[in-house]
C-alpha positions as CSV (number, residue, x, y, z in Angstrom):
1,M,85.9,-73.7,-23.2
2,A,85.9,-76.6,-21.1
3,W,82.7,-77.6,-21.7
4,L,83.0,-77.5,-25.0
5,I,86.5,-79.6,-25.1
6,S,84.2,-81.9,-23.1
7,K,81.7,-82.0,-25.3
8,Y,84.3,-82.9,-28.4
9,L,85.9,-85.4,-26.2
10,I,82.5,-87.5,-25.4
11,T,81.2,-87.2,-28.8
12,A,84.9,-88.6,-30.2
13,A,85.1,-91.2,-28.1
14,V,81.5,-92.7,-29.1
15,V,83.1,-92.7,-32.6
16,V,86.0,-94.6,-31.1
17,I,84.1,-96.9,-29.2
18,V,82.0,-97.7,-32.3
19,S,84.7,-98.4,-34.5
20,E,86.6,-100.6,-31.8
21,A,83.6,-102.8,-31.3
22,A,83.4,-103.3,-35.1
23,K,87.1,-104.7,-35.1
24,R,85.7,-107.3,-32.7
25,S,82.5,-108.1,-34.1
26,D,80.3,-107.0,-37.0
27,R,77.0,-107.4,-35.3
28,L,78.0,-105.5,-32.0
29,G,79.7,-102.7,-34.5
30,G,76.8,-102.7,-36.8
31,L,74.2,-102.5,-33.7
32,L,76.2,-99.3,-32.2
33,A,76.6,-97.8,-35.4
34,A,72.9,-97.9,-35.9
35,L,72.0,-96.4,-32.7
36,P,71.4,-92.8,-33.0
37,L,74.2,-92.1,-30.3
38,V,75.0,-89.0,-32.3
39,T,71.5,-87.7,-32.4
40,V,70.9,-88.5,-28.8
41,L,74.3,-86.7,-27.9
42,A,73.2,-83.7,-29.7
43,L,70.0,-83.8,-28.1
44,I,71.3,-84.0,-25.1
45,W,73.9,-81.0,-25.9
46,L,70.9,-79.2,-27.1
47,Y,69.2,-79.3,-23.7
48,V,71.8,-78.9,-21.3
49,E,73.0,-75.7,-23.1
50,R,69.2,-74.5,-22.5
51,Q,68.0,-74.5,-26.3
52,P,64.4,-74.0,-26.7
53,Q,62.2,-77.4,-26.4
54,V,60.9,-76.6,-30.1
55,K,64.8,-76.3,-31.3
56,I,65.0,-79.7,-29.8
57,A,61.9,-81.2,-31.3
58,N,63.1,-79.9,-34.8
59,H,66.3,-81.6,-34.5
60,A,64.9,-84.9,-33.7
61,W,62.0,-84.1,-36.5
62,Y,64.3,-83.4,-39.3
63,T,66.9,-86.1,-38.2
64,F,64.3,-88.7,-38.6
65,W,63.3,-87.2,-42.3
66,Y,67.2,-87.0,-43.5
67,V,68.1,-90.6,-42.1
68,V,65.4,-92.3,-44.5
69,P,67.3,-91.1,-47.9
70,T,70.5,-92.7,-46.1
71,L,69.6,-96.1,-45.8
72,P,70.1,-97.2,-49.7
73,M,73.7,-96.6,-49.0
74,F,74.0,-99.4,-46.5
75,L,72.3,-101.7,-49.0
76,A,74.9,-100.7,-51.8
77,F,78.0,-100.4,-49.9
78,P,78.2,-104.1,-49.5
79,M,77.2,-105.1,-53.1
80,L,79.8,-102.6,-54.3
81,L,82.8,-103.2,-52.2
82,P,83.9,-106.4,-53.9
83,R,83.4,-105.0,-57.3
84,L,84.5,-101.4,-56.6
85,G,87.1,-101.8,-53.9
86,F,87.0,-99.3,-50.8
87,W,87.5,-96.0,-51.9
88,P,84.9,-96.4,-55.2
89,T,82.4,-97.7,-53.2
90,L,82.6,-94.9,-50.7
91,L,82.3,-92.3,-53.4
92,A,79.5,-94.0,-55.1
93,C,77.5,-94.4,-51.9
94,V,78.1,-90.7,-50.9
95,L,76.4,-89.9,-54.4
96,I,73.7,-92.6,-53.9
97,T,72.8,-90.8,-50.7
98,V,73.2,-87.4,-52.3
99,V,70.9,-88.4,-55.8
100,C,68.5,-90.3,-52.7
101,F,68.0,-87.2,-50.5
102,W,67.5,-84.9,-53.6
103,L,64.9,-87.4,-54.9
104,F,63.3,-87.9,-51.2
105,A,63.1,-84.3,-50.9
106,L,61.2,-83.6,-53.6
107,L,58.8,-86.5,-52.6
108,V,57.7,-85.2,-49.1
109,R,57.8,-81.7,-50.6
110,R,54.4,-82.8,-52.1
111,F,53.4,-83.2,-48.3
112,G,54.5,-80.2,-46.9
113,I,57.9,-81.1,-45.6
114,E,60.6,-78.7,-46.6
115,L,64.1,-80.3,-46.3
116,L,65.9,-78.1,-48.7
């Protein structure tokens, strides 16, 4: 149980550090948020918990493919925010991401990559 609590605390601390850095510097916050910190932590947790190497490798593989369709959201958000406000922009970006993910999954399926 202590291990699980430690994992939660360390992972939550990463999110807090990124949000606090973003308050002070847009660039630093963006840089830290762009780093795959959650993925690195997940890979560490999988390794420390003695998961098979194939499972760890698959996690990295699928993370790559799932990141690609999220990228349009980061372009849409700054354009929509002044026009729509925060909550409608966030909702629109979630919808954009879902649509992009679905279209991307259909596209890569043609190359033998199953995301859905």
